[in-house]
N, C-alpha and C positions, 0 to 999 in steps of 0.2 A: 503493500499499500505505500501511497504518496505522504501519508499522514497530514493531509489537509482538510479543513474542516469544510462541509457545505455552510454557505452563507446565503444562498438564494435558489430559487426553482421556479420554473415556468411547468405550465401543465395544458394540454388541450384534449378534447374530445375529439375520436378518429371517426372518419366517415359517416354513414346514415345517422349515428348517435347526437352527431354536433347539429344536425338540421332540428333537433327535438330538445336538446338539453344544453345549458351552459354548465360548464366546471367553476366552481368558486374553491379558492385555497387560500389560507393565511398561513404564516410563519410564526411561529414562538421563538425570539431572538434572545439570546443571553446577552445581559447588559455589560456587567463588569464581574470578575472574579469574586466570589463570594458575596454578590446581589443578585436580586431575583430578575429575571427576565421580563419580557414582556409580549403579547400577542401584538401582531400588526393588521391593519387593516386588510379585507379580503380583496384578492387580485381573480382575475377572471380572464379565460380563454387566451393563455398563452403571455399574459401580462407576467410581470417579475414580481414576486413575493420574496422579502426577505431584506437583506442589505447587501450593498455594494460599494466595495474600496473602503469598509470601515473595520475589517477584521472580526467580526462578529459573528459568532457561532449559530447557526440554525439549530435548536433544540427539538423542534418538533414541528410537523404539518398536519393541517386540518383542511379535509377535502369535502365537498358536498357537490352533488349535482342537483340542478335546478331546472324546471322545466324551462323551454326558451320564452323570455319575457316575462319570467316571475321575478319578484324583489328577490335582490341578493340577501344570504343569511345574516348581514350585519352590515356593520359600516365599512365603506369600499375607499376611505380617504387613509393614504399614508400605506399604502401595502407593501411600497419597497423605499427603503431609506437608502441617499447614496451621499458619499462623501463629496 
């Protein structure tokens, strides 16, 4: 292994499922050593969720499929934090 931590993710629904569903996902990002992390906003359909350029470790991701046109499962602001 390279020893590198994952900091961000992108996801898409494939083929005919993409016509019926949106994929929402969010990242739980480690703040500082010995400090609690936090959930970022929800990203959708290939957007970046997590951090870029900040060396913040992605601890967990949550993924939800939602019918096309339905509301997001929560706040969609600040899904990605960039340096």
